[in-house]
mmCIF file of the protein (N, C-alpha, C, O) and its ligand, coordinates in Angstrom:
data_MODEL
# 
_entry.id   MODEL 
# 
loop_
_entity.id 
_entity.type 
_entity.pdbx_number_of_molecules 
1 polymer     1 
2 non-polymer 1 
# 
_entity_poly.entity_id                      1 
_entity_poly.type                           'polypeptide(L)' 
_entity_poly.nstd_linkage                   no 
_entity_poly.nstd_monomer                   no 
_entity_poly.pdbx_seq_one_letter_code       MANLTCKDYGFECGYVTEGEEGDVVDSFRDHMETEHGIEYSREAILQFIMRKQGL 
_entity_poly.pdbx_seq_one_letter_code_can   MANLTCKDYGFECGYVTEGEEGDVVDSFRDHMETEHGIEYSREAILQFIMRKQGL 
_entity_poly.pdbx_strand_id                 A 
# 
loop_
_entity_poly_seq.entity_id 
_entity_poly_seq.num 
_entity_poly_seq.mon_id 
_entity_poly_seq.hetero 
1 1  MET n 
1 2  ALA n 
1 3  ASN n 
1 4  LEU n 
1 5  THR n 
1 6  CYS n 
1 7  LYS n 
1 8  ASP n 
1 9  TYR n 
1 10 GLY n 
1 11 PHE n 
1 12 GLU n 
1 13 CYS n 
1 14 GLY n 
1 15 TYR n 
1 16 VAL n 
1 17 THR n 
1 18 GLU n 
1 19 GLY n 
1 20 GLU n 
1 21 GLU n 
1 22 GLY n 
1 23 ASP n 
1 24 VAL n 
1 25 VAL n 
1 26 ASP n 
1 27 SER n 
1 28 PHE n 
1 29 ARG n 
1 30 ASP n 
1 31 HIS n 
1 32 MET n 
1 33 GLU n 
1 34 THR n 
1 35 GLU n 
1 36 HIS n 
1 37 GLY n 
1 38 ILE n 
1 39 GLU n 
1 40 TYR n 
1 41 SER n 
1 42 ARG n 
1 43 GLU n 
1 44 ALA n 
1 45 ILE n 
1 46 LEU n 
1 47 GLN n 
1 48 PHE n 
1 49 ILE n 
1 50 MET n 
1 51 ARG n 
1 52 LYS n 
1 53 GLN n 
1 54 GLY n 
1 55 LEU n 
# 
loop_
_struct_asym.id 
_struct_asym.entity_id 
A 1 
B 2 
# 
loop_
_chem_comp.id 
_chem_comp.type 
_chem_comp.mon_nstd_flag 
ALA 'L-peptide linking' y 
ARG 'L-peptide linking' y 
ASN 'L-peptide linking' y 
ASP 'L-peptide linking' y 
CYS 'L-peptide linking' y 
GLN 'L-peptide linking' y 
GLU 'L-peptide linking' y 
GLY 'peptide linking'   y 
HIS 'L-peptide linking' y 
ILE 'L-peptide linking' y 
LEU 'L-peptide linking' y 
LYS 'L-peptide linking' y 
MET 'L-peptide linking' y 
PHE 'L-peptide linking' y 
SER 'L-peptide linking' y 
THR 'L-peptide linking' y 
TYR 'L-peptide linking' y 
VAL 'L-peptide linking' y 
ZN  non-polymer         . 
# 
_pdbx_entity_nonpoly.entity_id   2 
_pdbx_entity_nonpoly.name        ? 
_pdbx_entity_nonpoly.comp_id     ZN 
# 
_pdbx_nonpoly_scheme.asym_id         B 
_pdbx_nonpoly_scheme.entity_id       2 
_pdbx_nonpoly_scheme.mon_id          ZN 
_pdbx_nonpoly_scheme.ndb_seq_num     1 
_pdbx_nonpoly_scheme.pdb_seq_num     101 
_pdbx_nonpoly_scheme.auth_seq_num    101 
_pdbx_nonpoly_scheme.pdb_mon_id      ZN 
_pdbx_nonpoly_scheme.auth_mon_id     ZN 
_pdbx_nonpoly_scheme.pdb_strand_id   A 
_pdbx_nonpoly_scheme.pdb_ins_code    . 
# 
loop_
_atom_site.group_PDB 
_atom_site.id 
_atom_site.type_symbol 
_atom_site.label_atom_id 
_atom_site.label_alt_id 
_atom_site.label_comp_id 
_atom_site.label_asym_id 
_atom_site.label_entity_id 
_atom_site.label_seq_id 
_atom_site.pdbx_PDB_ins_code 
_atom_site.Cartn_x 
_atom_site.Cartn_y 
_atom_site.Cartn_z 
_atom_site.occupancy 
_atom_site.B_iso_or_equiv 
_atom_site.pdbx_formal_charge 
_atom_site.auth_seq_id 
_atom_site.auth_comp_id 
_atom_site.auth_asym_id 
_atom_site.auth_atom_id 
_atom_site.pdbx_PDB_model_num 
ATOM   1   N  N  . MET A 1 1  ? 58.509 30.067 -43.088 1.00 0.00 ? 1   MET A N  1 
ATOM   2   C  CA . MET A 1 1  ? 58.365 28.720 -42.889 1.00 0.00 ? 1   MET A CA 1 
ATOM   3   C  C  . MET A 1 1  ? 58.893 28.335 -41.599 1.00 0.00 ? 1   MET A C  1 
ATOM   4   O  O  . MET A 1 1  ? 59.981 28.761 -41.211 1.00 0.00 ? 1   MET A O  1 
ATOM   5   N  N  . ALA A 1 2  ? 58.054 27.418 -40.801 1.00 0.00 ? 2   ALA A N  1 
ATOM   6   C  CA . ALA A 1 2  ? 58.375 27.168 -39.521 1.00 0.00 ? 2   ALA A CA 1 
ATOM   7   C  C  . ALA A 1 2  ? 58.170 25.499 -39.355 1.00 0.00 ? 2   ALA A C  1 
ATOM   8   O  O  . ALA A 1 2  ? 57.496 24.884 -40.181 1.00 0.00 ? 2   ALA A O  1 
ATOM   9   N  N  . ASN A 1 3  ? 58.709 24.933 -38.397 1.00 0.00 ? 3   ASN A N  1 
ATOM   10  C  CA . ASN A 1 3  ? 58.348 23.485 -38.231 1.00 0.00 ? 3   ASN A CA 1 
ATOM   11  C  C  . ASN A 1 3  ? 58.501 23.030 -36.759 1.00 0.00 ? 3   ASN A C  1 
ATOM   12  O  O  . ASN A 1 3  ? 59.375 23.606 -36.110 1.00 0.00 ? 3   ASN A O  1 
ATOM   13  N  N  . LEU A 1 4  ? 57.808 22.127 -36.181 1.00 0.00 ? 4   LEU A N  1 
ATOM   14  C  CA . LEU A 1 4  ? 57.907 21.609 -34.908 1.00 0.00 ? 4   LEU A CA 1 
ATOM   15  C  C  . LEU A 1 4  ? 57.766 20.170 -34.912 1.00 0.00 ? 4   LEU A C  1 
ATOM   16  O  O  . LEU A 1 4  ? 56.971 19.589 -35.652 1.00 0.00 ? 4   LEU A O  1 
ATOM   17  N  N  . THR A 1 5  ? 58.579 19.556 -34.041 1.00 0.00 ? 5   THR A N  1 
ATOM   18  C  CA . THR A 1 5  ? 58.562 18.221 -33.992 1.00 0.00 ? 5   THR A CA 1 
ATOM   19  C  C  . THR A 1 5  ? 58.223 17.794 -32.555 1.00 0.00 ? 5   THR A C  1 
ATOM   20  O  O  . THR A 1 5  ? 58.901 18.160 -31.596 1.00 0.00 ? 5   THR A O  1 
ATOM   21  N  N  . CYS A 1 6  ? 57.154 17.011 -32.452 1.00 0.00 ? 6   CYS A N  1 
ATOM   22  C  CA . CYS A 1 6  ? 56.508 16.776 -31.012 1.00 0.00 ? 6   CYS A CA 1 
ATOM   23  C  C  . CYS A 1 6  ? 57.602 16.068 -30.090 1.00 0.00 ? 6   CYS A C  1 
ATOM   24  O  O  . CYS A 1 6  ? 57.649 16.378 -28.900 1.00 0.00 ? 6   CYS A O  1 
ATOM   25  N  N  . LYS A 1 7  ? 58.436 15.173 -30.591 1.00 0.00 ? 7   LYS A N  1 
ATOM   26  C  CA . LYS A 1 7  ? 59.367 14.373 -29.771 1.00 0.00 ? 7   LYS A CA 1 
ATOM   27  C  C  . LYS A 1 7  ? 60.436 15.436 -29.183 1.00 0.00 ? 7   LYS A C  1 
ATOM   28  O  O  . LYS A 1 7  ? 61.023 15.167 -28.135 1.00 0.00 ? 7   LYS A O  1 
ATOM   29  N  N  . ASP A 1 8  ? 60.668 16.585 -29.835 1.00 0.00 ? 8   ASP A N  1 
ATOM   30  C  CA . ASP A 1 8  ? 61.652 17.554 -29.273 1.00 0.00 ? 8   ASP A CA 1 
ATOM   31  C  C  . ASP A 1 8  ? 61.106 18.064 -27.832 1.00 0.00 ? 8   ASP A C  1 
ATOM   32  O  O  . ASP A 1 8  ? 61.902 18.622 -27.078 1.00 0.00 ? 8   ASP A O  1 
ATOM   33  N  N  . TYR A 1 9  ? 59.722 17.872 -27.435 1.00 0.00 ? 9   TYR A N  1 
ATOM   34  C  CA . TYR A 1 9  ? 59.314 18.430 -26.301 1.00 0.00 ? 9   TYR A CA 1 
ATOM   35  C  C  . TYR A 1 9  ? 58.929 17.281 -25.312 1.00 0.00 ? 9   TYR A C  1 
ATOM   36  O  O  . TYR A 1 9  ? 58.136 17.446 -24.385 1.00 0.00 ? 9   TYR A O  1 
ATOM   37  N  N  . GLY A 1 10 ? 59.531 16.160 -25.579 1.00 0.00 ? 10  GLY A N  1 
ATOM   38  C  CA . GLY A 1 10 ? 59.747 15.153 -24.396 1.00 0.00 ? 10  GLY A CA 1 
ATOM   39  C  C  . GLY A 1 10 ? 58.401 14.022 -24.718 1.00 0.00 ? 10  GLY A C  1 
ATOM   40  O  O  . GLY A 1 10 ? 57.969 13.349 -23.782 1.00 0.00 ? 10  GLY A O  1 
ATOM   41  N  N  . PHE A 1 11 ? 57.883 13.910 -25.924 1.00 0.00 ? 11  PHE A N  1 
ATOM   42  C  CA . PHE A 1 11 ? 56.868 12.950 -26.082 1.00 0.00 ? 11  PHE A CA 1 
ATOM   43  C  C  . PHE A 1 11 ? 57.373 11.832 -26.910 1.00 0.00 ? 11  PHE A C  1 
ATOM   44  O  O  . PHE A 1 11 ? 58.370 12.027 -27.605 1.00 0.00 ? 11  PHE A O  1 
ATOM   45  N  N  . GLU A 1 12 ? 56.791 10.694 -26.905 1.00 0.00 ? 12  GLU A N  1 
ATOM   46  C  CA . GLU A 1 12 ? 57.239 9.524  -27.454 1.00 0.00 ? 12  GLU A CA 1 
ATOM   47  C  C  . GLU A 1 12 ? 56.124 9.661  -28.733 1.00 0.00 ? 12  GLU A C  1 
ATOM   48  O  O  . GLU A 1 12 ? 55.062 9.042  -28.665 1.00 0.00 ? 12  GLU A O  1 
ATOM   49  N  N  . CYS A 1 13 ? 56.408 10.415 -29.761 1.00 0.00 ? 13  CYS A N  1 
ATOM   50  C  CA . CYS A 1 13 ? 55.402 10.822 -30.729 1.00 0.00 ? 13  CYS A CA 1 
ATOM   51  C  C  . CYS A 1 13 ? 56.243 11.063 -32.097 1.00 0.00 ? 13  CYS A C  1 
ATOM   52  O  O  . CYS A 1 13 ? 57.330 11.641 -32.116 1.00 0.00 ? 13  CYS A O  1 
ATOM   53  N  N  . GLY A 1 14 ? 55.644 10.586 -33.135 1.00 0.00 ? 14  GLY A N  1 
ATOM   54  C  CA . GLY A 1 14 ? 56.266 11.044 -34.454 1.00 0.00 ? 14  GLY A CA 1 
ATOM   55  C  C  . GLY A 1 14 ? 55.737 12.156 -35.094 1.00 0.00 ? 14  GLY A C  1 
ATOM   56  O  O  . GLY A 1 14 ? 56.046 12.376 -36.265 1.00 0.00 ? 14  GLY A O  1 
ATOM   57  N  N  . TYR A 1 15 ? 54.889 12.979 -34.413 1.00 0.00 ? 15  TYR A N  1 
ATOM   58  C  CA . TYR A 1 15 ? 54.264 14.054 -35.049 1.00 0.00 ? 15  TYR A CA 1 
ATOM   59  C  C  . TYR A 1 15 ? 55.202 15.051 -35.491 1.00 0.00 ? 15  TYR A C  1 
ATOM   60  O  O  . TYR A 1 15 ? 56.166 15.294 -34.765 1.00 0.00 ? 15  TYR A O  1 
ATOM   61  N  N  . VAL A 1 16 ? 55.047 15.698 -36.644 1.00 0.00 ? 16  VAL A N  1 
ATOM   62  C  CA . VAL A 1 16 ? 55.837 16.745 -37.159 1.00 0.00 ? 16  VAL A CA 1 
ATOM   63  C  C  . VAL A 1 16 ? 54.938 17.764 -37.902 1.00 0.00 ? 16  VAL A C  1 
ATOM   64  O  O  . VAL A 1 16 ? 54.043 17.328 -38.626 1.00 0.00 ? 16  VAL A O  1 
ATOM   65  N  N  . THR A 1 17 ? 55.115 19.016 -37.770 1.00 0.00 ? 17  THR A N  1 
ATOM   66  C  CA . THR A 1 17 ? 54.172 19.917 -38.377 1.00 0.00 ? 17  THR A CA 1 
ATOM   67  C  C  . THR A 1 17 ? 55.189 20.954 -39.105 1.00 0.00 ? 17  THR A C  1 
ATOM   68  O  O  . THR A 1 17 ? 56.226 21.304 -38.542 1.00 0.00 ? 17  THR A O  1 
ATOM   69  N  N  . GLU A 1 18 ? 54.854 21.382 -40.284 1.00 0.00 ? 18  GLU A N  1 
ATOM   70  C  CA . GLU A 1 18 ? 55.660 22.319 -41.050 1.00 0.00 ? 18  GLU A CA 1 
ATOM   71  C  C  . GLU A 1 18 ? 54.712 23.106 -41.903 1.00 0.00 ? 18  GLU A C  1 
ATOM   72  O  O  . GLU A 1 18 ? 53.724 22.607 -42.441 1.00 0.00 ? 18  GLU A O  1 
ATOM   73  N  N  . GLY A 1 19 ? 55.069 24.380 -42.000 1.00 0.00 ? 19  GLY A N  1 
ATOM   74  C  CA . GLY A 1 19 ? 54.439 25.337 -42.946 1.00 0.00 ? 19  GLY A CA 1 
ATOM   75  C  C  . GLY A 1 19 ? 54.518 26.755 -42.525 1.00 0.00 ? 19  GLY A C  1 
ATOM   76  O  O  . GLY A 1 19 ? 55.461 27.159 -41.843 1.00 0.00 ? 19  GLY A O  1 
ATOM   77  N  N  . GLU A 1 20 ? 53.552 27.518 -42.915 1.00 0.00 ? 20  GLU A N  1 
ATOM   78  C  CA . GLU A 1 20 ? 53.590 28.822 -42.386 1.00 0.00 ? 20  GLU A CA 1 
ATOM   79  C  C  . GLU A 1 20 ? 53.399 28.859 -40.979 1.00 0.00 ? 20  GLU A C  1 
ATOM   80  O  O  . GLU A 1 20 ? 52.648 28.075 -40.398 1.00 0.00 ? 20  GLU A O  1 
ATOM   81  N  N  . GLU A 1 21 ? 54.190 29.928 -40.301 1.00 0.00 ? 21  GLU A N  1 
ATOM   82  C  CA . GLU A 1 21 ? 54.317 29.954 -38.783 1.00 0.00 ? 21  GLU A CA 1 
ATOM   83  C  C  . GLU A 1 21 ? 52.768 29.879 -38.119 1.00 0.00 ? 21  GLU A C  1 
ATOM   84  O  O  . GLU A 1 21 ? 52.583 29.154 -37.142 1.00 0.00 ? 21  GLU A O  1 
ATOM   85  N  N  . GLY A 1 22 ? 51.783 30.581 -38.640 1.00 0.00 ? 22  GLY A N  1 
ATOM   86  C  CA . GLY A 1 22 ? 50.633 30.735 -38.009 1.00 0.00 ? 22  GLY A CA 1 
ATOM   87  C  C  . GLY A 1 22 ? 49.800 29.325 -38.017 1.00 0.00 ? 22  GLY A C  1 
ATOM   88  O  O  . GLY A 1 22 ? 49.134 28.943 -37.055 1.00 0.00 ? 22  GLY A O  1 
ATOM   89  N  N  . ASP A 1 23 ? 49.943 28.590 -39.284 1.00 0.00 ? 23  ASP A N  1 
ATOM   90  C  CA . ASP A 1 23 ? 49.476 27.272 -39.394 1.00 0.00 ? 23  ASP A CA 1 
ATOM   91  C  C  . ASP A 1 23 ? 50.074 26.065 -38.418 1.00 0.00 ? 23  ASP A C  1 
ATOM   92  O  O  . ASP A 1 23 ? 49.414 25.195 -37.849 1.00 0.00 ? 23  ASP A O  1 
ATOM   93  N  N  . VAL A 1 24 ? 51.433 26.251 -38.389 1.00 0.00 ? 24  VAL A N  1 
ATOM   94  C  CA . VAL A 1 24 ? 52.333 25.487 -37.671 1.00 0.00 ? 24  VAL A CA 1 
ATOM   95  C  C  . VAL A 1 24 ? 51.853 25.553 -36.071 1.00 0.00 ? 24  VAL A C  1 
ATOM   96  O  O  . VAL A 1 24 ? 51.690 24.540 -35.391 1.00 0.00 ? 24  VAL A O  1 
ATOM   97  N  N  . VAL A 1 25 ? 51.647 26.973 -35.565 1.00 0.00 ? 25  VAL A N  1 
ATOM   98  C  CA . VAL A 1 25 ? 51.102 27.132 -34.372 1.00 0.00 ? 25  VAL A CA 1 
ATOM   99  C  C  . VAL A 1 25 ? 49.693 26.550 -34.053 1.00 0.00 ? 25  VAL A C  1 
ATOM   100 O  O  . VAL A 1 25 ? 49.541 25.897 -33.020 1.00 0.00 ? 25  VAL A O  1 
ATOM   101 N  N  . ASP A 1 26 ? 48.831 26.732 -34.770 1.00 0.00 ? 26  ASP A N  1 
ATOM   102 C  CA . ASP A 1 26 ? 47.410 26.071 -34.693 1.00 0.00 ? 26  ASP A CA 1 
ATOM   103 C  C  . ASP A 1 26 ? 47.536 24.632 -34.794 1.00 0.00 ? 26  ASP A C  1 
ATOM   104 O  O  . ASP A 1 26 ? 46.989 23.961 -33.919 1.00 0.00 ? 26  ASP A O  1 
ATOM   105 N  N  . SER A 1 27 ? 48.258 23.970 -35.855 1.00 0.00 ? 27  SER A N  1 
ATOM   106 C  CA . SER A 1 27 ? 48.109 22.591 -35.831 1.00 0.00 ? 27  SER A CA 1 
ATOM   107 C  C  . SER A 1 27 ? 48.887 21.963 -34.607 1.00 0.00 ? 27  SER A C  1 
ATOM   108 O  O  . SER A 1 27 ? 48.432 20.983 -34.017 1.00 0.00 ? 27  SER A O  1 
ATOM   109 N  N  . PHE A 1 28 ? 49.992 22.521 -34.273 1.00 0.00 ? 28  PHE A N  1 
ATOM   110 C  CA . PHE A 1 28 ? 50.729 22.015 -33.080 1.00 0.00 ? 28  PHE A CA 1 
ATOM   111 C  C  . PHE A 1 28 ? 49.872 22.021 -31.787 1.00 0.00 ? 28  PHE A C  1 
ATOM   112 O  O  . PHE A 1 28 ? 49.826 21.055 -31.026 1.00 0.00 ? 28  PHE A O  1 
ATOM   113 N  N  . ARG A 1 29 ? 49.188 23.198 -31.591 1.00 0.00 ? 29  ARG A N  1 
ATOM   114 C  CA . ARG A 1 29 ? 48.457 23.431 -30.412 1.00 0.00 ? 29  ARG A CA 1 
ATOM   115 C  C  . ARG A 1 29 ? 47.271 22.376 -30.452 1.00 0.00 ? 29  ARG A C  1 
ATOM   116 O  O  . ARG A 1 29 ? 46.945 21.775 -29.428 1.00 0.00 ? 29  ARG A O  1 
ATOM   117 N  N  . ASP A 1 30 ? 46.605 22.162 -31.729 1.00 0.00 ? 30  ASP A N  1 
ATOM   118 C  CA . ASP A 1 30 ? 45.578 21.171 -31.761 1.00 0.00 ? 30  ASP A CA 1 
ATOM   119 C  C  . ASP A 1 30 ? 46.117 19.820 -31.344 1.00 0.00 ? 30  ASP A C  1 
ATOM   120 O  O  . ASP A 1 30 ? 45.581 19.122 -30.484 1.00 0.00 ? 30  ASP A O  1 
ATOM   121 N  N  . HIS A 1 31 ? 47.292 19.475 -32.060 1.00 0.00 ? 31  HIS A N  1 
ATOM   122 C  CA . HIS A 1 31 ? 47.862 18.243 -31.720 1.00 0.00 ? 31  HIS A CA 1 
ATOM   123 C  C  . HIS A 1 31 ? 48.014 17.926 -30.272 1.00 0.00 ? 31  HIS A C  1 
ATOM   124 O  O  . HIS A 1 31 ? 47.569 16.910 -29.738 1.00 0.00 ? 31  HIS A O  1 
ATOM   125 N  N  . MET A 1 32 ? 48.683 18.885 -29.674 1.00 0.00 ? 32  MET A N  1 
ATOM   126 C  CA . MET A 1 32 ? 49.053 18.820 -28.183 1.00 0.00 ? 32  MET A CA 1 
ATOM   127 C  C  . MET A 1 32 ? 47.648 18.451 -27.264 1.00 0.00 ? 32  MET A C  1 
ATOM   128 O  O  . MET A 1 32 ? 47.573 17.615 -26.363 1.00 0.00 ? 32  MET A O  1 
ATOM   129 N  N  . GLU A 1 33 ? 46.657 19.265 -27.735 1.00 0.00 ? 33  GLU A N  1 
ATOM   130 C  CA . GLU A 1 33 ? 45.436 19.038 -26.979 1.00 0.00 ? 33  GLU A CA 1 
ATOM   131 C  C  . GLU A 1 33 ? 44.722 17.700 -27.171 1.00 0.00 ? 33  GLU A C  1 
ATOM   132 O  O  . GLU A 1 33 ? 44.339 16.944 -26.278 1.00 0.00 ? 33  GLU A O  1 
ATOM   133 N  N  . THR A 1 34 ? 44.622 17.555 -28.380 1.00 0.00 ? 34  THR A N  1 
ATOM   134 C  CA . THR A 1 34 ? 43.909 16.295 -28.675 1.00 0.00 ? 34  THR A CA 1 
ATOM   135 C  C  . THR A 1 34 ? 44.773 14.927 -28.382 1.00 0.00 ? 34  THR A C  1 
ATOM   136 O  O  . THR A 1 34 ? 44.233 13.925 -27.915 1.00 0.00 ? 34  THR A O  1 
ATOM   137 N  N  . GLU A 1 35 ? 46.074 14.986 -28.683 1.00 0.00 ? 35  GLU A N  1 
ATOM   138 C  CA . GLU A 1 35 ? 46.609 13.798 -28.427 1.00 0.00 ? 35  GLU A CA 1 
ATOM   139 C  C  . GLU A 1 35 ? 47.420 13.593 -26.955 1.00 0.00 ? 35  GLU A C  1 
ATOM   140 O  O  . GLU A 1 35 ? 47.704 12.513 -26.436 1.00 0.00 ? 35  GLU A O  1 
ATOM   141 N  N  . HIS A 1 36 ? 47.659 14.714 -26.528 1.00 0.00 ? 36  HIS A N  1 
ATOM   142 C  CA . HIS A 1 36 ? 48.472 14.615 -25.107 1.00 0.00 ? 36  HIS A CA 1 
ATOM   143 C  C  . HIS A 1 36 ? 47.669 15.480 -24.065 1.00 0.00 ? 36  HIS A C  1 
ATOM   144 O  O  . HIS A 1 36 ? 48.162 15.619 -22.946 1.00 0.00 ? 36  HIS A O  1 
ATOM   145 N  N  . GLY A 1 37 ? 46.564 16.019 -24.340 1.00 0.00 ? 37  GLY A N  1 
ATOM   146 C  CA . GLY A 1 37 ? 45.855 16.525 -23.398 1.00 0.00 ? 37  GLY A CA 1 
ATOM   147 C  C  . GLY A 1 37 ? 46.465 17.666 -22.601 1.00 0.00 ? 37  GLY A C  1 
ATOM   148 O  O  . GLY A 1 37 ? 46.122 17.951 -21.453 1.00 0.00 ? 37  GLY A O  1 
ATOM   149 N  N  . ILE A 1 38 ? 47.439 18.322 -23.337 1.00 0.00 ? 38  ILE A N  1 
ATOM   150 C  CA . ILE A 1 38 ? 48.083 19.606 -22.849 1.00 0.00 ? 38  ILE A CA 1 
ATOM   151 C  C  . ILE A 1 38 ? 47.667 20.766 -23.538 1.00 0.00 ? 38  ILE A C  1 
ATOM   152 O  O  . ILE A 1 38 ? 47.714 20.740 -24.768 1.00 0.00 ? 38  ILE A O  1 
ATOM   153 N  N  . GLU A 1 39 ? 47.215 21.913 -22.880 1.00 0.00 ? 39  GLU A N  1 
ATOM   154 C  CA . GLU A 1 39 ? 46.866 23.119 -23.652 1.00 0.00 ? 39  GLU A CA 1 
ATOM   155 C  C  . GLU A 1 39 ? 47.928 24.066 -23.542 1.00 0.00 ? 39  GLU A C  1 
ATOM   156 O  O  . GLU A 1 39 ? 48.198 24.539 -22.438 1.00 0.00 ? 39  GLU A O  1 
ATOM   157 N  N  . TYR A 1 40 ? 48.644 24.439 -24.703 1.00 0.00 ? 40  TYR A N  1 
ATOM   158 C  CA . TYR A 1 40 ? 49.631 25.439 -24.678 1.00 0.00 ? 40  TYR A CA 1 
ATOM   159 C  C  . TYR A 1 40 ? 48.802 26.807 -25.362 1.00 0.00 ? 40  TYR A C  1 
ATOM   160 O  O  . TYR A 1 40 ? 47.841 26.751 -26.129 1.00 0.00 ? 40  TYR A O  1 
ATOM   161 N  N  . SER A 1 41 ? 49.425 27.934 -24.883 1.00 0.00 ? 41  SER A N  1 
ATOM   162 C  CA . SER A 1 41 ? 48.959 29.134 -25.485 1.00 0.00 ? 41  SER A CA 1 
ATOM   163 C  C  . SER A 1 41 ? 49.672 29.305 -26.759 1.00 0.00 ? 41  SER A C  1 
ATOM   164 O  O  . SER A 1 41 ? 50.726 28.701 -26.957 1.00 0.00 ? 41  SER A O  1 
ATOM   165 N  N  . ARG A 1 42 ? 49.138 30.122 -27.669 1.00 0.00 ? 42  ARG A N  1 
ATOM   166 C  CA . ARG A 1 42 ? 49.635 30.466 -28.911 1.00 0.00 ? 42  ARG A CA 1 
ATOM   167 C  C  . ARG A 1 42 ? 51.062 30.986 -28.633 1.00 0.00 ? 42  ARG A C  1 
ATOM   168 O  O  . ARG A 1 42 ? 52.015 30.590 -29.304 1.00 0.00 ? 42  ARG A O  1 
ATOM   169 N  N  . GLU A 1 43 ? 51.188 31.867 -27.647 1.00 0.00 ? 43  GLU A N  1 
ATOM   170 C  CA . GLU A 1 43 ? 52.341 32.657 -27.403 1.00 0.00 ? 43  GLU A CA 1 
ATOM   171 C  C  . GLU A 1 43 ? 53.491 31.615 -27.015 1.00 0.00 ? 43  GLU A C  1 
ATOM   172 O  O  . GLU A 1 43 ? 54.627 31.788 -27.455 1.00 0.00 ? 43  GLU A O  1 
ATOM   173 N  N  . ALA A 1 44 ? 53.189 30.542 -26.195 1.00 0.00 ? 44  ALA A N  1 
ATOM   174 C  CA . ALA A 1 44 ? 54.048 29.446 -25.923 1.00 0.00 ? 44  ALA A CA 1 
ATOM   175 C  C  . ALA A 1 44 ? 54.607 28.756 -26.977 1.00 0.00 ? 44  ALA A C  1 
ATOM   176 O  O  . ALA A 1 44 ? 55.784 28.398 -27.030 1.00 0.00 ? 44  ALA A O  1 
ATOM   177 N  N  . ILE A 1 45 ? 53.588 28.530 -27.988 1.00 0.00 ? 45  ILE A N  1 
ATOM   178 C  CA . ILE A 1 45 ? 54.281 27.626 -29.132 1.00 0.00 ? 45  ILE A CA 1 
ATOM   179 C  C  . ILE A 1 45 ? 55.056 28.650 -30.222 1.00 0.00 ? 45  ILE A C  1 
ATOM   180 O  O  . ILE A 1 45 ? 55.946 28.235 -30.964 1.00 0.00 ? 45  ILE A O  1 
ATOM   181 N  N  . LEU A 1 46 ? 54.631 29.928 -30.214 1.00 0.00 ? 46  LEU A N  1 
ATOM   182 C  CA . LEU A 1 46 ? 55.554 30.901 -30.857 1.00 0.00 ? 46  LEU A CA 1 
ATOM   183 C  C  . LEU A 1 46 ? 57.012 30.902 -30.357 1.00 0.00 ? 46  LEU A C  1 
ATOM   184 O  O  . LEU A 1 46 ? 57.975 30.874 -31.123 1.00 0.00 ? 46  LEU A O  1 
ATOM   185 N  N  . GLN A 1 47 ? 57.101 30.935 -29.022 1.00 0.00 ? 47  GLN A N  1 
ATOM   186 C  CA . GLN A 1 47 ? 58.286 30.773 -28.401 1.00 0.00 ? 47  GLN A CA 1 
ATOM   187 C  C  . GLN A 1 47 ? 59.067 29.449 -28.742 1.00 0.00 ? 47  GLN A C  1 
ATOM   188 O  O  . GLN A 1 47 ? 60.297 29.457 -28.779 1.00 0.00 ? 47  GLN A O  1 
ATOM   189 N  N  . PHE A 1 48 ? 58.316 28.289 -28.996 1.00 0.00 ? 48  PHE A N  1 
ATOM   190 C  CA . PHE A 1 48 ? 59.045 27.132 -29.264 1.00 0.00 ? 48  PHE A CA 1 
ATOM   191 C  C  . PHE A 1 48 ? 59.722 27.361 -30.696 1.00 0.00 ? 48  PHE A C  1 
ATOM   192 O  O  . PHE A 1 48 ? 60.867 26.977 -30.934 1.00 0.00 ? 48  PHE A O  1 
ATOM   193 N  N  . ILE A 1 49 ? 58.984 27.964 -31.548 1.00 0.00 ? 49  ILE A N  1 
ATOM   194 C  CA . ILE A 1 49 ? 59.251 28.180 -32.934 1.00 0.00 ? 49  ILE A CA 1 
ATOM   195 C  C  . ILE A 1 49 ? 60.612 29.230 -32.785 1.00 0.00 ? 49  ILE A C  1 
ATOM   196 O  O  . ILE A 1 49 ? 61.634 28.959 -33.415 1.00 0.00 ? 49  ILE A O  1 
ATOM   197 N  N  . MET A 1 50 ? 60.557 30.235 -32.058 1.00 0.00 ? 50  MET A N  1 
ATOM   198 C  CA . MET A 1 50 ? 61.526 31.308 -32.115 1.00 0.00 ? 50  MET A CA 1 
ATOM   199 C  C  . MET A 1 50 ? 62.940 30.644 -31.513 1.00 0.00 ? 50  MET A C  1 
ATOM   200 O  O  . MET A 1 50 ? 64.057 30.939 -31.937 1.00 0.00 ? 50  MET A O  1 
ATOM   201 N  N  . ARG A 1 51 ? 62.702 29.811 -30.577 1.00 0.00 ? 51  ARG A N  1 
ATOM   202 C  CA . ARG A 1 51 ? 63.747 29.198 -29.830 1.00 0.00 ? 51  ARG A CA 1 
ATOM   203 C  C  . ARG A 1 51 ? 64.468 28.251 -30.845 1.00 0.00 ? 51  ARG A C  1 
ATOM   204 O  O  . ARG A 1 51 ? 65.693 28.136 -30.881 1.00 0.00 ? 51  ARG A O  1 
ATOM   205 N  N  . LYS A 1 52 ? 63.674 27.635 -31.599 1.00 0.00 ? 52  LYS A N  1 
ATOM   206 C  CA . LYS A 1 52 ? 64.211 26.532 -32.604 1.00 0.00 ? 52  LYS A CA 1 
ATOM   207 C  C  . LYS A 1 52 ? 64.950 27.347 -33.692 1.00 0.00 ? 52  LYS A C  1 
ATOM   208 O  O  . LYS A 1 52 ? 65.966 26.876 -34.205 1.00 0.00 ? 52  LYS A O  1 
ATOM   209 N  N  . GLN A 1 53 ? 64.526 28.413 -34.016 1.00 0.00 ? 53  GLN A N  1 
ATOM   210 C  CA . GLN A 1 53 ? 64.993 29.223 -34.991 1.00 0.00 ? 53  GLN A CA 1 
ATOM   211 C  C  . GLN A 1 53 ? 66.240 30.050 -34.450 1.00 0.00 ? 53  GLN A C  1 
ATOM   212 O  O  . GLN A 1 53 ? 66.824 30.797 -35.235 1.00 0.00 ? 53  GLN A O  1 
ATOM   213 N  N  . GLY A 1 54 ? 66.624 29.950 -33.248 1.00 0.00 ? 54  GLY A N  1 
ATOM   214 C  CA . GLY A 1 54 ? 67.597 30.640 -32.672 1.00 0.00 ? 54  GLY A CA 1 
ATOM   215 C  C  . GLY A 1 54 ? 67.459 32.218 -32.538 1.00 0.00 ? 54  GLY A C  1 
ATOM   216 O  O  . GLY A 1 54 ? 68.434 32.966 -32.457 1.00 0.00 ? 54  GLY A O  1 
ATOM   217 N  N  . LEU A 1 55 ? 66.284 32.590 -32.526 1.00 0.00 ? 55  LEU A N  1 
ATOM   218 C  CA . LEU A 1 55 ? 65.922 34.095 -32.330 1.00 0.00 ? 55  LEU A CA 1 
ATOM   219 C  C  . LEU A 1 55 ? 65.913 34.393 -30.832 1.00 0.00 ? 55  LEU A C  1 
ATOM   220 O  O  . LEU A 1 55 ? 65.652 35.527 -30.431 1.00 0.00 ? 55  LEU A O  1 
HETATM 221 ZN ZN . ZN  B 2 .  ? 52.514 14.333 -30.142 1.00 0.00 2 101 ZN  A ZN 1 
# 
């Protein structure tokens, strides 16, 4: 399980996504692109998850 909270990355936004790592990556990526107009690579978002988990 993984989760990401949009406001942890500097946005005034209440978006939170939680679930299987691959699903979190895809949904967070989609949210960033559609809501904030920023494109992150899957690798970049995987890094966010790993950092959050302290790996
Ligand atoms: Zn957001």
